[in-house]
N, C-alpha and C positions, 0 to 999 in steps of 0.2 A: 055698852052693848053686851049682848048676852055672851059672846066668845070671850069677854073678859072676865067672867066669873070661873073661879077654879073648880066649883062643883061640877061645872058643865063638862068639863074636859075630862075630868074624873069618872063621872057617870059614863060619858061616852067610852072612855077607856074599859070601864067594868063591862059595858055592853058587848064591845068587841071582843073582849076576853071570854065572855060566855059563848059568843058565836063562834070562837075559835075552837071551843069544847065539841060543838056540833060538826063543824067542818074544819078538822085539823090539817095544818100545813105549814104552820110558823108564819103566813102572811099576816092575818088579823092579829096575831099575838104580837107582831112588831109594832103595828099601828096602835094597839091597846098599850103597849109599854110607852109608845111615844105620847100619847094622849095624856096617860097618867103622869108622866115626866112633866109635860108642859102644865098640866094643872098644878103639880107641886111646885114648880117654879113661880107660877102666877101668885099662888099661896104665899110663898116666901117673899114675895116681892122683888125676884131676880129677872122677871120677865115682864116686859112693858105690855101695853095694850094695842100694839101693832098686829094685825091678823096675818100679814104675810110672814113677820118674823115668826110668830107661833106656829105657823104652818111649817116653815123651814125648819124649826127645832123638832117638831113631831116627825117630819120626813126623815131627818138625819137620825134621830133617835130610833125610828122604825127600821132604817136600813143597818144600823149598828145591832140592834137586837136580832134582825134576821140572819146578819152574817154570823153572830156568836151562836145562835141557835142551830144554824146549819153545820158550823165546826164542830160543835158538840154532839150532833146527831149522827155525823158520818154518812157513810154510804147507806142509802136505804136498801132494803130488801128488794131484789128484782132490778136494781138499777145496774146498768153495763158499767163496768170499768174499763177505761179507755187505756190502752198501752201504747207507750211511744217509742219502745224498742223491743227487738224480737230477743227472746233468750238465746236463740242459736246464732246470734252475730257475735262475732269476735273482735 
């Protein structure tokens, strides 16, 4: 099947990465990195031909990429910081 070809995953990752440049927000970047990772794992022979496993690896890699990017970017400008304690409390 077509999803078993590594170039399909890598091309999809590159396309999602290009779309991330148009609409930034780290969402498509995570999916792009997940797709490229799945393509690389297929190319290396470490990932089989099961589509559900490939989608799971892609989703987990996208989540990990999003969490790392969110941690590195910090609080965005204009985002409200929530305080859990008052400075006047003793």
